[in-house]
C-alpha positions in Angstrom: -18.1 37.1 79.7 -20.2 37.8 76.5 -20.0 41.3 77.4 -16.0 41.3 77.6 -15.8 39.3 74.4 -18.2 42.0 72.8 -16.2 44.8 74.0 -13.0 43.4 72.8 -14.2 42.8 69.6 -15.6 46.4 69.4 -12.3 47.9 70.3 -10.6 45.7 67.7 -12.8 46.7 65.1 -12.6 50.5 66.1 -8.7 50.2 66.0 -8.8 48.4 62.5 -11.3 51.3 61.3 -8.9 54.1 62.9 -5.9 52.4 61.3 -7.7 52.2 57.7 -8.8 55.8 58.1 -5.1 56.8 58.8 -4.0 54.7 55.9 -6.5 56.4 53.4 -5.3 59.9 54.6 -1.8 59.1 54.1 -2.4 57.7 50.5 -4.1 60.8 49.8 -1.2 62.7 50.8 1.0 60.4 48.8 -0.9 60.8 45.3 -1.4 64.4 46.0 2.4 64.8 46.3 3.2 63.0 43.3 0.5 64.6 41.1 1.2 68.3 42.2 5.0 68.3 43.4 6.9 65.4 41.6 10.1 65.6 39.9 10.0 62.1 38.0 9.0 63.9 34.9 11.5 66.3 34.8 14.2 63.7 35.8 13.1 61.6 32.9 13.1 64.4 30.3 16.7 64.9 31.2 17.6 61.2 31.3 16.0 60.8 27.7 16.5 63.9 26.1 19.8 65.3 27.3 21.6 61.9 27.8 19.6 59.3 25.5 20.2 55.6 25.0 22.1 54.0 27.7 23.2 50.5 26.5 25.5 48.9 29.2 29.1 49.9 28.8 28.4 52.7 26.6 29.4 56.4 27.5 25.6 57.3 28.0 25.1 54.7 30.4 28.0 56.2 32.5 26.5 59.7 32.2 23.0 58.2 33.3 25.1 56.8 36.4 26.7 60.3 37.4 23.5 61.9 36.7 21.2 60.0 38.7 23.6 59.7 41.9 23.7 63.5 41.8 19.7 63.6 42.0 19.5 61.0 44.5 21.8 63.1 46.7 19.4 65.9 46.6 16.8 63.7 48.4 17.9 63.5 51.9 19.5 59.9 51.9 21.6 59.0 54.8 24.2 57.9 51.9 24.2 57.4 48.2 26.9 55.3 46.6 27.9 53.2 43.7 28.2 49.5 43.4 30.7 48.2 40.8 29.3 45.8 38.2 31.3 44.4 35.2 28.9 44.5 32.4 28.8 43.3 28.6 29.8 45.8 26.2 28.4 45.1 22.8 28.5 47.7 19.9 25.9 47.7 17.1 28.1 49.6 14.7 27.1 50.9 11.2 23.3 50.9 10.5 22.2 47.3 9.5 20.5 47.0 6.0 18.2 44.3 4.5 16.1 43.7 1.4 13.9 41.1 -0.1 15.1 40.1 -4.0 12.1 38.8 -5.6 12.7 38.5 -9.2 15.1 41.0 -9.4 12.9 43.5 -7.6 14.6 44.8 -4.6 12.6 45.7 -1.6 14.1 47.2 1.4 12.8 46.5 4.8 13.4 48.0 8.4 15.8 45.9 10.2 18.1 45.8 13.5 20.5 43.3 14.9 19.7 41.5 18.0 21.7 42.2 21.0 24.8 40.2 21.4 24.7 39.0 17.7 27.6 38.7 15.7 28.3 40.6 12.5 27.6 39.3 8.9 30.7 38.9 6.6 31.5 42.4 5.2 29.5 42.2 2.2 26.5 40.9 3.8 24.7 37.5 3.4 22.3 36.7 0.4 20.6 33.5 1.0 17.0 31.7 0.4 14.4 32.0 3.2 12.9 29.3 5.1 9.9 30.3 7.1 8.9 28.7 10.7 6.4 29.3 13.2 8.9 28.4 16.2 11.9 26.4 17.2 9.9 23.5 17.5 9.7 23.3 13.8 13.3 23.5 13.0 14.3 19.7 13.9 11.7 18.5 11.4 13.4 20.6 8.5 16.7 19.3 9.5 19.3 19.6 6.5 16.7 21.9 4.5 17.9 24.7 6.6 21.7 24.2 5.6 22.7 27.3 3.7 19.6 29.1 4.3 18.1 32.1 6.4 15.8 30.9 8.9 12.6 33.5 9.5 10.9 33.0 12.6 7.4 34.2 12.1 5.3 33.2 15.1 3.3 36.7 16.2 2.5 37.6 19.7 -0.9 36.1 20.5 -3.8 38.8 20.1 -6.1 36.9 22.3 -4.3 37.4 25.8 -5.6 40.4 27.5 -2.5 40.5 29.5 0.3 41.6 26.8 3.1 40.0 28.7 1.9 36.7 28.4 1.9 37.1 24.7 5.3 38.2 24.7 6.4 35.3 26.9 4.7 32.8 24.2 7.0 33.9 21.5 10.2 35.6 23.1 12.2 32.2 22.8 12.6 32.5 18.9 14.3 35.7 19.5 16.3 34.8 22.5 17.5 31.2 21.2 16.7 31.0 17.4 20.1 31.9 16.4 21.8 29.2 18.5 19.1 26.6 17.6 19.1 27.2 13.7 22.9 27.2 13.6 22.8 23.3 14.7 21.3 22.7 11.3 23.7 24.7 9.1 21.4 27.9 8.9 23.6 31.1 7.8 21.6 33.5 9.8 18.1 34.0 11.5 15.5 36.8 11.0 12.8 37.1 13.6 9.6 38.9 13.7 9.3 41.9 16.0 7.9 41.1 19.5 5.0 43.6 18.9 1.1 43.4 18.9 0.8 46.2 16.4 1.6 46.3 12.7 4.2 49.0 12.0 7.7 49.7 10.5 9.7 49.8 13.7 12.2 46.7 14.1 12.4 45.8 17.8 16.0 44.6 19.3 16.3 42.6 22.5 18.9 40.0 23.8 19.6 36.8 22.0 22.0 34.0 23.4 24.5 31.5 21.7 24.0 29.5 24.9 27.2 27.1 25.0 27.7 26.3 21.3 31.2 26.9 19.9 31.9 30.6 18.4 32.8 28.8 15.4 28.9 27.9 15.2 27.7 31.5 15.8 25.4 32.9 13.1 24.1 36.6 12.6 20.6 37.3 14.5 18.3 40.1 13.4 14.7 41.3 13.8 12.5 43.1 11.4 9.4 45.1 11.6 6.1 43.4 11.9 4.9 44.7 8.5 8.2 43.5 6.9 7.5 40.1 8.5 3.8 40.2 6.9 5.4 41.3 3.5 8.1 38.6 3.6 5.6 35.8 4.5 3.1 36.8 1.8 5.9 37.2 -0.7 7.5 33.7 0.2 4.0 32.1 -0.7 4.3 33.3 -4.4 7.9 32.7 -4.7 9.5 30.2 -2.3 12.9 30.7 -3.7 13.4 34.5 -3.2 16.4 35.7 -1.8 17.0 37.8 1.3 19.7 40.1 1.9 21.3 40.9 5.5 24.1 43.1 6.6 25.1 44.4 9.7 28.4 45.0 11.4 28.0 44.7 15.4 30.7 43.6 17.7 31.0 42.1 21.2 33.8 43.8 23.3 35.5 43.1 26.4 33.6 43.5 29.9 33.7 47.1 31.2 33.1 48.4 34.6 29.8 50.1 35.4 27.6 50.7 38.4 24.3 50.0 40.4 23.4 53.7 41.9 22.0 53.2 45.4 20.4 55.6 47.8 19.7 54.3 51.4 17.9 56.1 54.3 18.5 53.9 57.6 15.0 52.8 59.5 13.9 54.6 62.6 12.9 51.5 64.2 14.3 48.4 62.4 17.3 49.6 60.4 18.5 46.0 60.1 15.6 45.3 57.7 15.9 46.5 54.1 13.4 47.5 51.7 14.1 48.0 48.0 12.3 49.8 45.1 14.0 50.0 41.9 14.2 49.9 38.0 16.9 49.4 35.6 19.1 52.2 34.4 20.2 50.8 31.2 18.5 50.7 28.0 18.7 49.4 24.4 20.3 51.6 21.7 17.7 52.2 19.1 16.1 55.1 21.2 16.4 57.0 24.9 14.4 54.1 26.6 11.9 56.0 28.1 9.4 53.5 28.8 12.1 50.6 29.3 12.9 51.5 31.8 13.5 55.0 32.4 10.1 55.4 33.6 10.8 52.7 36.4 14.1 54.3 37.2 12.3 57.9 37.9 9.4 56.4 39.7 11.5 54.7 42.2 13.6 58.0 42.8 10.1 59.6 43.1 9.1 57.3 45.9 11.7 58.8 48.0 10.8 62.5 47.0 7.2 61.8 48.1 8.1 60.4 51.6 10.4 63.6 51.8 7.3 65.9 50.9 5.0 64.2 53.1 7.5 64.1 55.9 7.0 60.3 56.2 10.2 58.4 57.8 10.4 54.8 57.3 10.6 52.4 60.0 12.8 49.9 57.9 15.7 50.8 56.0 14.9 52.0 52.5 17.2 51.7 49.4 16.4 53.1 46.0 18.3 50.6 43.5 19.1 51.9 39.9 20.2 48.4 38.6 22.6 48.4 35.4 22.6 45.7 32.9 19.2 44.3 33.0 18.7 44.1 29.2 21.7 42.2 28.3 22.9 40.1 31.1 21.1 41.1 34.3 24.5 41.4 36.2 23.2 44.5 38.3 20.8 42.2 40.1 22.9 39.6 40.4 25.8 41.8 41.8 23.3 43.3 44.4 22.3 39.9 45.6 26.0 38.7 45.8 26.9 41.8 48.1 23.7 41.3 50.1 24.6 37.9 51.1 28.2 38.8 51.7 27.0 41.6 54.0 24.6 39.3 55.9 21.6 41.7 54.8 18.0 41.2 55.6 15.8 41.9 53.0 12.1 41.9 53.7 10.5 43.6 50.5 11.5 44.4 47.1 9.5 46.5 44.4 10.5 46.9 40.9 9.1 49.1 38.0 10.0 47.7 34.5 6.7 47.5 32.7 6.3 50.9 31.2 5.0 54.2 32.4 1.4 53.6 31.6 -1.6 54.0 33.9 -1.0 51.6 37.0 -3.4 48.8 37.3 -1.8 47.2 40.4 0.9 44.6 41.4 2.3 41.1 40.7 3.5 39.5 44.1 5.8 36.8 44.7 5.0 35.9 48.2 3.7 33.1 51.0 0.0 32.8 51.4 0.3 34.5 54.9 2.0 37.8 53.6 -0.2 37.9 50.4 -3.5 37.5 52.3 -2.4 40.4 54.4 -1.6 42.6 51.2 -5.1 41.6 49.8 -6.7 43.4 52.9 -5.3 46.7 51.6 -6.7 46.4 48.1 -9.7 48.7 49.2 -7.5 51.6 49.9 -6.2 51.3 46.4 -9.5 51.0 44.6 -10.3 54.9 44.9 -7.3 55.1 42.4 -8.5 52.5 40.0 -5.7 50.1 41.1 -7.5 46.7 41.4 -5.3 44.0 40.3 -3.3 42.4 43.2 -2.2 38.8 41.7 0.6 36.5 42.4 3.1 36.6 39.6 6.5 37.7 38.5 7.8 40.7 40.2 10.9 41.7 38.2 14.1 40.5 36.5 16.6 42.6 38.7 14.9 41.8 42.1 14.7 38.0 41.0 18.1 36.9 42.4 17.0 38.3 46.0 16.7 35.3 48.4 16.3 36.8 51.9 14.3 34.3 54.1 10.3 35.2 53.7 11.0 38.2 51.5 7.8 39.7 49.7 8.6 40.9 46.0 6.3 43.1 43.9 6.2 44.2 40.4 4.3 47.2 39.3 1.7 46.3 37.1 0.7 49.1 34.7 -1.8 48.8 31.6 0.1 46.6 29.1 -1.8 47.3 25.9 0.7 49.8 24.5 3.9 48.8 25.8 5.2 46.6 23.2 4.3 49.1 20.6 7.6 50.8 22.1 9.7 47.9 24.0 13.0 47.8 22.5 12.2 49.8 19.5 13.4 53.4 18.0 10.2 54.9 19.0 10.8 54.0 22.7 11.1 58.1 23.1 10.2 60.7 25.7 7.1 61.7 23.6 5.5 58.4 24.3 5.5 59.3 28.0 2.2 60.6 29.6 3.0 62.9 32.6 0.0 61.9 34.7 0.3 58.3 34.1 3.9 58.4 35.1 3.1 60.2 38.4 0.3 57.6 39.1 2.6 54.8 38.9 5.1 56.6 41.2 2.3 57.2 43.8 1.3 53.7 43.6 4.7 52.6 44.3 5.1 54.9 47.2 1.8 53.7 48.8 2.5 50.2 48.7 6.1 50.8 50.1 4.4 52.9 53.0 1.7 49.9 53.9 4.9 47.3 53.8 6.8 49.7 55.9 4.2 50.4 58.4 2.9 47.1 59.1 
């Protein structure tokens, strides 16, 4: 009996080692393909430099839809199609202007309207400024805010190694600041850009008025970290200085746009769907190469890698390029709505929306059984310096997916430089490192392969 047990264990061990060896070889093929025969960098070059910024509802967003659809059609999918999505159309208008007026000395500062904000009056707003360290301080100030411009100056916490934790810790003042300040009669809000670096780039981003009446909407803008430092220091010397803000943004009627989808049917379980994707829209200050052009082309590259190495997925694979992540999330919501309508079963979803920097691992949303299984593959990634497999938020576009027992993952690149570019005018193609972009694509393809195979 002991011999039988021993032989069974030996056979099982040998099978496991054989499977691991095969997986190691496949991962080598995947990384080789991405580093020597990829298309993602040239795709991003065109998306960024020939099309440019892709704010939802814009002409460039539509150009990006048509371009990526055409590229997907070259990759051997069984079908490539567009999924209708109604999206908000917000227009920035004439370039914003702002300055500090300190004892008749005018100091111009870099500023940009926040997405979804209303315009100032035609001649702008000039008022005294009250500096706060976050939304919680507003209630204590109460009536003192009436007729003032509220300056939110809580910086990203430099102590966090994971920069996204620092972003999460202060982004509420950008998103909800205007809504909350308007309740106390403030005329406008300005917020310190969500950036760990001191520079002269204002960072835009979505803001919301929630359910307050339109009559209570006030303009909301962001300015650079250097400008925030300057204003804070100047206020300490002269608390009654004035601040001038002018912007002409406008919210238009919703317009039709699209998710772009490429699908290849699974060879064994076509009823099970695996998704890999990023969001096609970007903010309008730059071409959005990091956020999220990188994620778009990396997702497309997954299919190109499988084509190059001759791998045919057992489950149905979809590359989904979502529209409107930045200021509404409607692409992800529409995808899930139609998935439910069509009774689709999604077993896995992977998103890349954290920049094109060197990959470090993944954040997973999973039950313990699946997560523990995934952890057994960690050693396969260690030769590529991929070491972080943790539970955490996977991605905004795949967040709505609710199929039973679905596993979700978000590519986790090095986060230290991401917020230097996030939502700012320097988020351009020249900030992309070709090799880092390709390593990220390979890492995504490797995880997709392992999920599909197992």
